[in-house]
Each structure stands twice: as C-alpha cells, then as structure tokens.
Gaussian input, Z-matrix of N, CA and C with variables (Angstrom, degrees):
# hf/3-21g

backbone

0 1
 N
 C     1     B1
 C     2     B2     1     A1
 N     3     B3     2     A2     1     D1
 C     4     B4     3     A3     2     D2
 C     5     B5     4     A4     3     D3
 N     6     B6     5     A5     4     D4
 C     7     B7     6     A6     5     D5
 C     8     B8     7     A7     6     D6
 N     9     B9     8     A8     7     D7
 C    10    B10     9     A9     8     D8
 C    11    B11    10    A10     9     D9
 N    12    B12    11    A11    10    D10
 C    13    B13    12    A12    11    D11
 C    14    B14    13    A13    12    D12
 N    15    B15    14    A14    13    D13
 C    16    B16    15    A15    14    D14
 C    17    B17    16    A16    15    D15
 N    18    B18    17    A17    16    D16
 C    19    B19    18    A18    17    D17
 C    20    B20    19    A19    18    D18
 N    21    B21    20    A20    19    D19
 C    22    B22    21    A21    20    D20
 C    23    B23    22    A22    21    D21
 N    24    B24    23    A23    22    D22
 C    25    B25    24    A24    23    D23
 C    26    B26    25    A25    24    D24
 N    27    B27    26    A26    25    D25
 C    28    B28    27    A27    26    D26
 C    29    B29    28    A28    27    D27
 N    30    B30    29    A29    28    D28
 C    31    B31    30    A30    29    D29
 C    32    B32    31    A31    30    D30
 N    33    B33    32    A32    31    D31
 C    34    B34    33    A33    32    D32
 C    35    B35    34    A34    33    D33
 N    36    B36    35    A35    34    D34
 C    37    B37    36    A36    35    D35
 C    38    B38    37    A37    36    D36
 N    39    B39    38    A38    37    D37
 C    40    B40    39    A39    38    D38
 C    41    B41    40    A40    39    D39
 N    42    B42    41    A41    40    D40
 C    43    B43    42    A42    41    D41
 C    44    B44    43    A43    42    D42
 N    45    B45    44    A44    43    D43
 C    46    B46    45    A45    44    D44
 C    47    B47    46    A46    45    D45
 N    48    B48    47    A47    46    D46
 C    49    B49    48    A48    47    D47
 C    50    B50    49    A49    48    D48
 N    51    B51    50    A50    49    D49
 C    52    B52    51    A51    50    D50
 C    53    B53    52    A52    51    D51
 N    54    B54    53    A53    52    D52
 C    55    B55    54    A54    53    D53
 C    56    B56    55    A55    54    D54
 N    57    B57    56    A56    55    D55
 C    58    B58    57    A57    56    D56
 C    59    B59    58    A58    57    D57
 N    60    B60    59    A59    58    D58
 C    61    B61    60    A60    59    D59
 C    62    B62    61    A61    60    D60
 N    63    B63    62    A62    61    D61
 C    64    B64    63    A63    62    D62
 C    65    B65    64    A64    63    D63
 N    66    B66    65    A65    64    D64
 C    67    B67    66    A66    65    D65
 C    68    B68    67    A67    66    D66
 N    69    B69    68    A68    67    D67
 C    70    B70    69    A69    68    D68
 C    71    B71    70    A70    69    D69
 N    72    B72    71    A71    70    D70
 C    73    B73    72    A72    71    D71
 C    74    B74    73    A73    72    D72
 N    75    B75    74    A74    73    D73
 C    76    B76    75    A75    74    D74
 C    77    B77    76    A76    75    D75
 N    78    B78    77    A77    76    D76
 C    79    B79    78    A78    77    D77
 C    80    B80    79    A79    78    D78
 N    81    B81    80    A80    79    D79
 C    82    B82    81    A81    80    D80
 C    83    B83    82    A82    81    D81
 N    84    B84    83    A83    82    D82
 C    85    B85    84    A84    83    D83
 C    86    B86    85    A85    84    D84
 N    87    B87    86    A86    85    D85
 C    88    B88    87    A87    86    D86
 C    89    B89    88    A88    87    D87
 N    90    B90    89    A89    88    D88
 C    91    B91    90    A90    89    D89
 C    92    B92    91    A91    90    D90
 N    93    B93    92    A92    91    D91
 C    94    B94    93    A93    92    D92
 C    95    B95    94    A94    93    D93
 N    96    B96    95    A95    94    D94
 C    97    B97    96    A96    95    D95
 C    98    B98    97    A97    96    D96
 N    99    B99    98    A98    97    D97
 C   100   B100    99    A99    98    D98
 C   101   B101   100   A100    99    D99
 N   102   B102   101   A101   100   D100
 C   103   B103   102   A102   101   D101
 C   104   B104   103   A103   102   D102
 N   105   B105   104   A104   103   D103
 C   106   B106   105   A105   104   D104
 C   107   B107   106   A106   105   D105
 N   108   B108   107   A107   106   D106
 C   109   B109   108   A108   107   D107
 C   110   B110   109   A109   108   D108
 N   111   B111   110   A110   109   D109
 C   112   B112   111   A111   110   D110
 C   113   B113   112   A112   111   D111
 N   114   B114   113   A113   112   D112
 C   115   B115   114   A114   113   D113
 C   116   B116   115   A115   114   D114
 N   117   B117   116   A116   115   D115
 C   118   B118   117   A117   116   D116
 C   119   B119   118   A118   117   D117
 N   120   B120   119   A119   118   D118
 C   121   B121   120   A120   119   D119
 C   122   B122   121   A121   120   D120
 N   123   B123   122   A122   121   D121
 C   124   B124   123   A123   122   D122
 C   125   B125   124   A124   123   D123
 N   126   B126   125   A125   124   D124
 C   127   B127   126   A126   125   D125
 C   128   B128   127   A127   126   D126
 N   129   B129   128   A128   127   D127
 C   130   B130   129   A129   128   D128
 C   131   B131   130   A130   129   D129
 N   132   B132   131   A131   130   D130
 C   133   B133   132   A132   131   D131
 C   134   B134   133   A133   132   D132
 N   135   B135   134   A134   133   D133
 C   136   B136   135   A135   134   D134
 C   137   B137   136   A136   135   D135
 N   138   B138   137   A137   136   D136
 C   139   B139   138   A138   137   D137
 C   140   B140   139   A139   138   D138
 N   141   B141   140   A140   139   D139
 C   142   B142   141   A141   140   D140
 C   143   B143   142   A142   141   D141
 N   144   B144   143   A143   142   D142
 C   145   B145   144   A144   143   D143
 C   146   B146   145   A145   144   D144
 N   147   B147   146   A146   145   D145
 C   148   B148   147   A147   146   D146
 C   149   B149   148   A148   147   D147
 N   150   B150   149   A149   148   D148
 C   151   B151   150   A150   149   D149
 C   152   B152   151   A151   150   D150
 N   153   B153   152   A152   151   D151
 C   154   B154   153   A153   152   D152
 C   155   B155   154   A154   153   D153
 N   156   B156   155   A155   154   D154
 C   157   B157   156   A156   155   D155
 C   158   B158   157   A157   156   D156
 N   159   B159   158   A158   157   D157
 C   160   B160   159   A159   158   D158
 C   161   B161   160   A160   159   D159
 N   162   B162   161   A161   160   D160
 C   163   B163   162   A162   161   D161
 C   164   B164   163   A163   162   D162
 N   165   B165   164   A164   163   D163
 C   166   B166   165   A165   164   D164
 C   167   B167   166   A166   165   D165
 N   168   B168   167   A167   166   D166
 C   169   B169   168   A168   167   D167
 C   170   B170   169   A169   168   D168
 N   171   B171   170   A170   169   D169
 C   172   B172   171   A171   170   D170
 C   173   B173   172   A172   171   D171
 N   174   B174   173   A173   172   D172
 C   175   B175   174   A174   173   D173
 C   176   B176   175   A175   174   D174
 N   177   B177   176   A176   175   D175
 C   178   B178   177   A177   176   D176
 C   179   B179   178   A178   177   D177
 N   180   B180   179   A179   178   D178
 C   181   B181   180   A180   179   D179
 C   182   B182   181   A181   180   D180
 N   183   B183   182   A182   181   D181
 C   184   B184   183   A183   182   D182
 C   185   B185   184   A184   183   D183
 N   186   B186   185   A185   184   D184
 C   187   B187   186   A186   185   D185
 C   188   B188   187   A187   186   D186
 N   189   B189   188   A188   187   D187
 C   190   B190   189   A189   188   D188
 C   191   B191   190   A190   189   D189
 N   192   B192   191   A191   190   D190
 C   193   B193   192   A192   191   D191
 C   194   B194   193   A193   192   D192
 N   195   B195   194   A194   193   D193
 C   196   B196   195   A195   194   D194
 C   197   B197   196   A196   195   D195
 N   198   B198   197   A197   196   D196
 C   199   B199   198   A198   197   D197
 C   200   B200   199   A199   198   D198
 N   201   B201   200   A200   199   D199
 C   202   B202   201   A201   200   D200
 C   203   B203   202   A202   201   D201
 N   204   B204   203   A203   202   D202
 C   205   B205   204   A204   203   D203
 C   206   B206   205   A205   204   D204
 N   207   B207   206   A206   205   D205
 C   208   B208   207   A207   206   D206
 C   209   B209   208   A208   207   D207
 N   210   B210   209   A209   208   D208
 C   211   B211   210   A210   209   D209
 C   212   B212   211   A211   210   D210
 N   213   B213   212   A212   211   D211
 C   214   B214   213   A213   212   D212
 C   215   B215   214   A214   213   D213
 N   216   B216   215   A215   214   D214
 C   217   B217   216   A216   215   D215
 C   218   B218   217   A217   216   D216
 N   219   B219   218   A218   217   D217
 C   220   B220   219   A219   218   D218
 C   221   B221   220   A220   219   D219
 N   222   B222   221   A221   220   D220
 C   223   B223   222   A222   221   D221
 C   224   B224   223   A223   222   D222
 N   225   B225   224   A224   223   D223
 C   226   B226   225   A225   224   D224
 C   227   B227   226   A226   225   D225
 N   228   B228   227   A227   226   D226
 C   229   B229   228   A228   227   D227
 C   230   B230   229   A229   228   D228
 N   231   B231   230   A230   229   D229
 C   232   B232   231   A231   230   D230
 C   233   B233   232   A232   231   D231
 N   234   B234   233   A233   232   D232
 C   235   B235   234   A234   233   D233
 C   236   B236   235   A235   234   D234
 N   237   B237   236   A236   235   D235
 C   238   B238   237   A237   236   D236
 C   239   B239   238   A238   237   D237
 N   240   B240   239   A239   238   D238
 C   241   B241   240   A240   239   D239
 C   242   B242   241   A241   240   D240
 N   243   B243   242   A242   241   D241
 C   244   B244   243   A243   242   D242
 C   245   B245   244   A244   243   D243
 N   246   B246   245   A245   244   D244
 C   247   B247   246   A246   245   D245
 C   248   B248   247   A247   246   D246
 N   249   B249   248   A248   247   D247
 C   250   B250   249   A249   248   D248
 C   251   B251   250   A250   249   D249
 N   252   B252   251   A251   250   D250
 C   253   B253   252   A252   251   D251
 C   254   B254   253   A253   252   D252
 N   255   B255   254   A254   253   D253
 C   256   B256   255   A255   254   D254
 C   257   B257   256   A256   255   D255
 N   258   B258   257   A257   256   D256
 C   259   B259   258   A258   257   D257
 C   260   B260   259   A259   258   D258
 N   261   B261   260   A260   259   D259
 C   262   B262   261   A261   260   D260
 C   263   B263   262   A262   261   D261
 N   264   B264   263   A263   262   D262
 C   265   B265   264   A264   263   D263
 C   266   B266   265   A265   264   D264
 N   267   B267   266   A266   265   D265
 C   268   B268   267   A267   266   D266
 C   269   B269   268   A268   267   D267
 N   270   B270   269   A269   268   D268
 C   271   B271   270   A270   269   D269
 C   272   B272   271   A271   270   D270
 N   273   B273   272   A272   271   D271
 C   274   B274   273   A273   272   D272
 C   275   B275   274   A274   273   D273
 N   276   B276   275   A275   274   D274
 C   277   B277   276   A276   275   D275
 C   278   B278   277   A277   276   D276
 N   279   B279   278   A278   277   D277
 C   280   B280   279   A279   278   D278
 C   281   B281   280   A280   279   D279
 N   282   B282   281   A281   280   D280
 C   283   B283   282   A282   281   D281
 C   284   B284   283   A283   282   D282
 N   285   B285   284   A284   283   D283
 C   286   B286   285   A285   284   D284
 C   287   B287   286   A286   285   D285
 N   288   B288   287   A287   286   D286
 C   289   B289   288   A288   287   D287
 C   290   B290   289   A289   288   D288
 N   291   B291   290   A290   289   D289
 C   292   B292   291   A291   290   D290
 C   293   B293   292   A292   291   D291
 N   294   B294   293   A293   292   D292
 C   295   B295   294   A294   293   D293
 C   296   B296   295   A295   294   D294
 N   297   B297   296   A296   295   D295
 C   298   B298   297   A297   296   D296
 C   299   B299   298   A298   297   D297
 N   300   B300   299   A299   298   D298
 C   301   B301   300   A300   299   D299
 C   302   B302   301   A301   300   D300
 N   303   B303   302   A302   301   D301
 C   304   B304   303   A303   302   D302
 C   305   B305   304   A304   303   D303
 N   306   B306   305   A305   304   D304
 C   307   B307   306   A306   305   D305
 C   308   B308   307   A307   306   D306
 N   309   B309   308   A308   307   D307
 C   310   B310   309   A309   308   D308
 C   311   B311   310   A310   309   D309
 N   312   B312   311   A311   310   D310
 C   313   B313   312   A312   311   D311
 C   314   B314   313   A313   312   D312

   B1=1.4327
   B2=1.5140
   B3=1.2804
   B4=1.4435
   B5=1.4758
   B6=1.3627
   B7=1.4276
   B8=1.5063
   B9=1.3081
   B10=1.5066
   B11=1.5078
   B12=1.3829
   B13=1.4189
   B14=1.5529
   B15=1.3158
   B16=1.4544
   B17=1.5513
   B18=1.3279
   B19=1.4056
   B20=1.5256
   B21=1.3382
   B22=1.4658
   B23=1.5406
   B24=1.3068
   B25=1.4334
   B26=1.5476
   B27=1.3053
   B28=1.4489
   B29=1.5057
   B30=1.3138
   B31=1.4256
   B32=1.5381
   B33=1.2799
   B34=1.5093
   B35=1.5056
   B36=1.3244
   B37=1.4509
   B38=1.5220
   B39=1.3214
   B40=1.4134
   B41=1.4902
   B42=1.3187
   B43=1.4605
   B44=1.5238
   B45=1.2996
   B46=1.4752
   B47=1.4885
   B48=1.3396
   B49=1.4369
   B50=1.5614
   B51=1.3488
   B52=1.4420
   B53=1.4993
   B54=1.3514
   B55=1.4256
   B56=1.5042
   B57=1.3571
   B58=1.4860
   B59=1.5702
   B60=1.3411
   B61=1.4517
   B62=1.5256
   B63=1.3140
   B64=1.4625
   B65=1.5361
   B66=1.2847
   B67=1.4982
   B68=1.5104
   B69=1.3178
   B70=1.4766
   B71=1.5285
   B72=1.2988
   B73=1.4757
   B74=1.5048
   B75=1.3632
   B76=1.4706
   B77=1.4975
   B78=1.3224
   B79=1.4592
   B80=1.4934
   B81=1.3116
   B82=1.5117
   B83=1.5333
   B84=1.3106
   B85=1.4882
   B86=1.5495
   B87=1.2605
   B88=1.4669
   B89=1.5100
   B90=1.3206
   B91=1.4647
   B92=1.4997
   B93=1.3350
   B94=1.4811
   B95=1.5218
   B96=1.3352
   B97=1.4618
   B98=1.5359
   B99=1.3479
   B100=1.4582
   B101=1.5171
   B102=1.3013
   B103=1.4439
   B104=1.5764
   B105=1.2897
   B106=1.4824
   B107=1.5630
   B108=1.2842
   B109=1.4762
   B110=1.5329
   B111=1.3416
   B112=1.4542
   B113=1.5082
   B114=1.3420
   B115=1.4374
   B116=1.5533
   B117=1.3362
   B118=1.4367
   B119=1.5320
   B120=1.3260
   B121=1.4433
   B122=1.5300
   B123=1.3000
   B124=1.4785
   B125=1.5553
   B126=1.2897
   B127=1.4983
   B128=1.5109
   B129=1.3114
   B130=1.4658
   B131=1.5233
   B132=1.3031
   B133=1.4909
   B134=1.5122
   B135=1.3557
   B136=1.4716
   B137=1.5428
   B138=1.3414
   B139=1.4695
   B140=1.5522
   B141=1.3454
   B142=1.4484
   B143=1.5393
   B144=1.3371
   B145=1.4734
   B146=1.5309
   B147=1.2912
   B148=1.4853
   B149=1.5159
   B150=1.2726
   B151=1.4761
   B152=1.4953
   B153=1.3377
   B154=1.4251
   B155=1.5278
   B156=1.3038
   B157=1.4633
   B158=1.5244
   B159=1.3097
   B160=1.4926
   B161=1.5127
   B162=1.3094
   B163=1.4599
   B164=1.5320
   B165=1.3519
   B166=1.4182
   B167=1.5077
   B168=1.3330
   B169=1.4734
   B170=1.5249
   B171=1.3145
   B172=1.4953
   B173=1.5203
   B174=1.2974
   B175=1.4798
   B176=1.5191
   B177=1.3280
   B178=1.4648
   B179=1.5167
   B180=1.3180
   B181=1.5136
   B182=1.5169
   B183=1.3096
   B184=1.4525
   B185=1.5388
   B186=1.3472
   B187=1.4671
   B188=1.5394
   B189=1.2869
   B190=1.4531
   B191=1.5068
   B192=1.3125
   B193=1.4903
   B194=1.5312
   B195=1.3096
   B196=1.4724
   B197=1.5226
   B198=1.3446
   B199=1.4411
   B200=1.5166
   B201=1.3411
   B202=1.4404
   B203=1.5084
   B204=1.3187
   B205=1.4695
   B206=1.5298
   B207=1.3248
   B208=1.4665
   B209=1.5212
   B210=1.3327
   B211=1.4583
   B212=1.4833
   B213=1.3186
   B214=1.4903
   B215=1.5365
   B216=1.3086
   B217=1.4352
   B218=1.5331
   B219=1.2932
   B220=1.4898
   B221=1.5171
   B222=1.2980
   B223=1.4813
   B224=1.5342
   B225=1.3091
   B226=1.4659
   B227=1.5411
   B228=1.3090
   B229=1.4667
   B230=1.4872
   B231=1.3239
   B232=1.4594
   B233=1.5200
   B234=1.3399
   B235=1.4322
   B236=1.5180
   B237=1.3035
   B238=1.4852
   B239=1.5337
   B240=1.2944
   B241=1.4755
   B242=1.5139
   B243=1.3278
   B244=1.4334
   B245=1.5465
   B246=1.2860
   B247=1.4826
   B248=1.5431
   B249=1.3022
   B250=1.4435
   B251=1.5394
   B252=1.3101
   B253=1.4791
   B254=1.5396
   B255=1.3324
   B256=1.4874
   B257=1.5333
   B258=1.3024
   B259=1.4622
   B260=1.5299
   B261=1.2922
   B262=1.4657
   B263=1.5340
   B264=1.3748
   B265=1.4423
   B266=1.5374
   B267=1.3197
   B268=1.4963
   B269=1.4890
   B270=1.3145
   B271=1.4678
   B272=1.5107
   B273=1.3475
   B274=1.4529
   B275=1.5676
   B276=1.3393
   B277=1.4749
   B278=1.5511
   B279=1.2996
   B280=1.4370
   B281=1.5100
   B282=1.3317
   B283=1.4438
   B284=1.5053
   B285=1.2943
   B286=1.4908
   B287=1.5223
   B288=1.3004
   B289=1.4827
   B290=1.5331
   B291=1.2757
   B292=1.4292
   B293=1.5455
   B294=1.3267
   B295=1.4729
   B296=1.5211
   B297=1.3000
   B298=1.4354
   B299=1.5111
   B300=1.3362
   B301=1.4445
   B302=1.5193
   B303=1.3535
   B304=1.4418
   B305=1.5108
   B306=1.3384
   B307=1.4808
   B308=1.5629
   B309=1.3030
   B310=1.4502
   B311=1.5156
   B312=1.3066
   B313=1.4819
   B314=1.4627
   A1=113.18
   A2=117.85
   A3=122.21
   A4=111.96
   A5=118.06
   A6=121.78
   A7=112.13
   A8=117.77
   A9=121.57
   A10=111.16
   A11=117.49
   A12=122.17
   A13=113.63
   A14=114.76
   A15=118.91
   A16=114.13
   A17=115.58
   A18=121.65
   A19=114.80
   A20=116.31
   A21=121.81
   A22=108.03
   A23=118.89
   A24=120.88
   A25=109.96
   A26=115.51
   A27=120.98
   A28=107.28
   A29=117.62
   A30=123.22
   A31=113.93
   A32=116.51
   A33=120.01
   A34=110.53
   A35=118.39
   A36=121.15
   A37=110.78
   A38=116.47
   A39=122.14
   A40=113.82
   A41=115.29
   A42=121.51
   A43=111.12
   A44=117.89
   A45=121.18
   A46=113.02
   A47=119.05
   A48=121.98
   A49=108.92
   A50=116.77
   A51=119.15
   A52=113.70
   A53=115.79
   A54=120.56
   A55=111.51
   A56=115.39
   A57=120.65
   A58=109.54
   A59=115.74
   A60=119.65
   A61=111.73
   A62=115.52
   A63=118.69
   A64=111.42
   A65=116.95
   A66=119.70
   A67=111.37
   A68=118.18
   A69=120.40
   A70=112.54
   A71=116.34
   A72=121.11
   A73=109.79
   A74=116.27
   A75=120.80
   A76=110.18
   A77=115.65
   A78=121.31
   A79=111.97
   A80=118.38
   A81=119.70
   A82=110.13
   A83=117.10
   A84=119.26
   A85=107.93
   A86=120.04
   A87=122.28
   A88=113.76
   A89=117.42
   A90=119.27
   A91=114.06
   A92=116.11
   A93=118.87
   A94=112.85
   A95=119.28
   A96=118.19
   A97=111.63
   A98=115.96
   A99=118.01
   A100=112.18
   A101=115.50
   A102=121.66
   A103=110.62
   A104=115.11
   A105=120.92
   A106=109.42
   A107=117.86
   A108=122.15
   A109=110.46
   A110=116.45
   A111=119.28
   A112=112.18
   A113=116.65
   A114=121.05
   A115=115.91
   A116=116.42
   A117=119.57
   A118=111.06
   A119=116.61
   A120=118.68
   A121=114.89
   A122=116.65
   A123=121.16
   A124=109.97
   A125=116.64
   A126=121.16
   A127=107.26
   A128=116.86
   A129=120.45
   A130=107.02
   A131=116.76
   A132=123.87
   A133=108.62
   A134=113.70
   A135=118.57
   A136=106.57
   A137=113.31
   A138=118.69
   A139=109.74
   A140=116.99
   A141=119.52
   A142=111.67
   A143=116.64
   A144=121.08
   A145=110.13
   A146=116.13
   A147=120.15
   A148=112.07
   A149=115.30
   A150=120.11
   A151=113.37
   A152=118.28
   A153=122.30
   A154=110.66
   A155=117.32
   A156=119.90
   A157=113.28
   A158=115.19
   A159=120.61
   A160=107.97
   A161=119.16
   A162=120.20
   A163=110.47
   A164=118.88
   A165=122.35
   A166=113.43
   A167=114.85
   A168=119.87
   A169=110.55
   A170=117.71
   A171=119.46
   A172=110.42
   A173=118.59
   A174=121.39
   A175=111.20
   A176=115.75
   A177=118.12
   A178=111.97
   A179=116.41
   A180=120.85
   A181=111.48
   A182=117.32
   A183=119.35
   A184=111.14
   A185=117.28
   A186=119.21
   A187=109.24
   A188=119.68
   A189=123.44
   A190=112.63
   A191=115.94
   A192=121.05
   A193=106.50
   A194=117.66
   A195=118.66
   A196=111.98
   A197=116.37
   A198=119.31
   A199=111.81
   A200=117.37
   A201=119.77
   A202=112.01
   A203=117.26
   A204=120.65
   A205=111.22
   A206=117.09
   A207=119.43
   A208=112.70
   A209=118.11
   A210=119.84
   A211=111.52
   A212=116.01
   A213=120.35
   A214=111.32
   A215=118.67
   A216=120.33
   A217=111.87
   A218=116.26
   A219=120.05
   A220=110.49
   A221=119.21
   A222=121.94
   A223=110.15
   A224=116.78
   A225=119.68
   A226=110.20
   A227=116.96
   A228=121.19
   A229=112.40
   A230=116.17
   A231=120.11
   A232=111.49
   A233=118.50
   A234=121.26
   A235=110.78
   A236=117.63
   A237=120.05
   A238=109.41
   A239=118.90
   A240=120.46
   A241=109.70
   A242=119.17
   A243=121.65
   A244=111.22
   A245=115.69
   A246=119.79
   A247=110.91
   A248=116.08
   A249=119.08
   A250=109.28
   A251=117.46
   A252=120.12
   A253=110.95
   A254=116.19
   A255=118.19
   A256=111.91
   A257=115.18
   A258=118.92
   A259=110.58
   A260=115.92
   A261=121.14
   A262=110.87
   A263=113.98
   A264=118.46
   A265=112.12
   A266=115.15
   A267=120.85
   A268=113.21
   A269=116.08
   A270=121.30
   A271=108.78
   A272=117.81
   A273=122.55
   A274=110.03
   A275=113.92
   A276=121.35
   A277=108.46
   A278=117.75
   A279=120.19
   A280=113.66
   A281=115.49
   A282=118.61
   A283=114.60
   A284=114.99
   A285=117.80
   A286=113.43
   A287=117.05
   A288=119.47
   A289=112.87
   A290=120.97
   A291=121.12
   A292=114.71
   A293=115.93
   A294=123.22
   A295=111.73
   A296=119.26
   A297=123.19
   A298=114.19
   A299=118.73
   A300=121.37
   A301=113.36
   A302=117.10
   A303=120.61
   A304=113.89
   A305=117.13
   A306=120.07
   A307=112.32
   A308=118.24
   A309=122.28
   A310=115.12
   A311=115.22
   A312=121.04
   A313=111.80
   D1=140.16
   D2=177.93
   D3=-79.05
   D4=157.15
   D5=178.83
   D6=-56.45
   D7=-38.79
   D8=-178.92
   D9=-64.27
   D10=-33.04
   D11=177.91
   D12=-67.91
   D13=-26.28
   D14=-179.61
   D15=-98.37
   D16=12.36
   D17=178.85
   D18=80.46
   D19=11.23
   D20=-179.38
   D21=-98.91
   D22=143.87
   D23=178.58
   D24=-65.15
   D25=143.14
   D26=175.83
   D27=-97.88
   D28=129.67
   D29=-175.13
   D30=-109.81
   D31=14.17
   D32=178.61
   D33=81.57
   D34=-89.24
   D35=-175.93
   D36=-70.43
   D37=146.53
   D38=179.50
   D39=-92.76
   D40=178.71
   D41=-178.87
   D42=-59.67
   D43=-39.37
   D44=-179.23
   D45=-60.59
   D46=-38.94
   D47=-178.70
   D48=-75.53
   D49=-32.51
   D50=173.29
   D51=-62.37
   D52=-45.70
   D53=179.39
   D54=-63.61
   D55=-37.87
   D56=-179.91
   D57=-65.22
   D58=-42.33
   D59=179.06
   D60=-64.17
   D61=-47.64
   D62=179.30
   D63=-63.37
   D64=-39.04
   D65=176.60
   D66=-65.49
   D67=-38.42
   D68=176.24
   D69=-63.00
   D70=-44.35
   D71=178.98
   D72=-64.66
   D73=-42.15
   D74=178.33
   D75=-56.96
   D76=-48.29
   D77=179.23
   D78=-59.85
   D79=-42.14
   D80=179.02
   D81=-66.50
   D82=-40.43
   D83=179.46
   D84=-63.79
   D85=-41.80
   D86=-178.28
   D87=-70.04
   D88=-15.20
   D89=174.03
   D90=-69.78
   D91=-22.13
   D92=-178.74
   D93=-66.75
   D94=-47.91
   D95=177.18
   D96=-70.99
   D97=-32.39
   D98=175.64
   D99=-60.57
   D100=-43.66
   D101=178.62
   D102=-67.27
   D103=-44.15
   D104=179.93
   D105=-59.25
   D106=-37.64
   D107=-178.99
   D108=-62.23
   D109=-23.58
   D110=-178.31
   D111=-80.95
   D112=-17.77
   D113=-173.04
   D114=-112.06
   D115=-20.43
   D116=-176.73
   D117=-145.71
   D118=138.47
   D119=175.47
   D120=-73.74
   D121=-6.80
   D122=-178.27
   D123=-71.02
   D124=-22.67
   D125=178.23
   D126=-104.13
   D127=113.63
   D128=179.12
   D129=-136.61
   D130=98.32
   D131=177.81
   D132=-104.82
   D133=138.93
   D134=174.64
   D135=-96.89
   D136=175.34
   D137=178.02
   D138=-60.01
   D139=-36.02
   D140=177.95
   D141=-63.06
   D142=-39.19
   D143=176.53
   D144=-60.16
   D145=-48.71
   D146=179.11
   D147=-62.58
   D148=-40.55
   D149=177.37
   D150=-63.23
   D151=-47.24
   D152=178.97
   D153=-64.87
   D154=-42.80
   D155=175.64
   D156=-60.21
   D157=-41.61
   D158=-179.78
   D159=-63.74
   D160=-46.65
   D161=-179.60
   D162=-61.67
   D163=-46.66
   D164=178.17
   D165=-56.82
   D166=-49.28
   D167=-176.98
   D168=-66.92
   D169=-39.14
   D170=178.46
   D171=-65.98
   D172=-46.12
   D173=179.99
   D174=-62.53
   D175=-45.50
   D176=179.52
   D177=-64.95
   D178=-41.07
   D179=179.22
   D180=-65.08
   D181=-43.33
   D182=179.91
   D183=-69.91
   D184=-33.80
   D185=177.41
   D186=-67.58
   D187=-39.29
   D188=174.71
   D189=-60.10
   D190=-44.61
   D191=-179.66
   D192=-63.84
   D193=-44.04
   D194=-179.19
   D195=-64.23
   D196=-43.25
   D197=176.90
   D198=-60.77
   D199=-40.03
   D200=179.88
   D201=-65.99
   D202=-31.07
   D203=-179.40
   D204=-81.04
   D205=-36.24
   D206=-170.92
   D207=-87.58
   D208=-34.10
   D209=-175.86
   D210=-87.72
   D211=138.86
   D212=-171.57
   D213=-87.10
   D214=-45.17
   D215=-172.07
   D216=-86.85
   D217=149.11
   D218=176.24
   D219=-63.78
   D220=-34.84
   D221=177.97
   D222=-63.08
   D223=-43.52
   D224=179.97
   D225=-66.41
   D226=-41.59
   D227=175.90
   D228=-59.18
   D229=-46.75
   D230=178.92
   D231=-61.67
   D232=-44.18
   D233=179.40
   D234=-63.77
   D235=-40.44
   D236=-179.80
   D237=-66.71
   D238=-46.24
   D239=-178.64
   D240=-66.25
   D241=-37.32
   D242=176.76
   D243=-61.36
   D244=-46.44
   D245=179.73
   D246=-65.58
   D247=-38.56
   D248=178.10
   D249=-65.63
   D250=-43.44
   D251=-179.92
   D252=-62.83
   D253=-40.76
   D254=178.18
   D255=-65.63
   D256=-39.59
   D257=178.46
   D258=-66.46
   D259=-42.08
   D260=177.12
   D261=-59.21
   D262=-47.10
   D263=-177.86
   D264=-63.73
   D265=-40.17
   D266=177.07
   D267=-59.51
   D268=-43.94
   D269=-179.92
   D270=-69.17
   D271=-43.80
   D272=-178.49
   D273=-58.34
   D274=-49.19
   D275=-177.36
   D276=-63.49
   D277=-41.97
   D278=178.27
   D279=-61.59
   D280=-45.74
   D281=178.06
   D282=-69.03
   D283=-30.61
   D284=-179.78
   D285=-80.23
   D286=-38.15
   D287=-172.47
   D288=-129.79
   D289=-7.63
   D290=-179.66
   D291=65.34
   D292=37.38
   D293=-173.92
   D294=-62.70
   D295=-44.59
   D296=-172.01
   D297=-94.99
   D298=-45.79
   D299=-172.45
   D300=-125.02
   D301=1.23
   D302=178.30
   D303=75.97
   D304=23.30
   D305=-178.93
   D306=-83.14
   D307=-22.08
   D308=-173.78
   D309=-74.65
   D310=-176.58
   D311=-175.75
   D312=-70.38

C-alpha cells in the first residue's frame, strides 16, 4: 500500500534515498579531516574517531530529515533542526575535549 492510500502524505523520495543522501553528505564531511591529516600533524584522527563522527553525523542527518518530513510548519522545522544541531554540537564537543563530563580525549 502506498502512503497516500493509508492517509499519510507522500513526499516523493523514500527512506532509502534519504539514507543514501545523508550517507553521501557524511562521507563528504569526513573527507575534510582525512585530507587535513595528510597536510598537518595537528590533525590526528583514529578509526574510532572517524567511526564516532560517522555515527553522529548519520544520526543527526537522519533526525533532521525525519523532522523535515514530520513537522508541518517552517517554525517547527527550524526549532527542531536548531535543537538537533545544538545536541549534535554538545556531543561532538564532549567527545572531542571532554568539556562537560570528561569523556573526551
């Protein structure tokens, strides 16, 4: 059954294409530290760093896509994406530097 048949709005692209887009953007973002590691010793990421960053970026990206699909008003979408970005930044900073709980490097 299609989404329209079940009373759900149809948004064109399916979940698979959303995941593929978010995965592609995640890969492109992770190329930045990979390239930086080739030019400066100041950037030193391990496989665990890349894995953690990939998981964070994928989860944040998919949450943004879900919020954009589920929320009707532009104001609600903006609020959701802002909260997701703040949460993402807080986790990233914690894992990078241990600012809040001392979990980082």
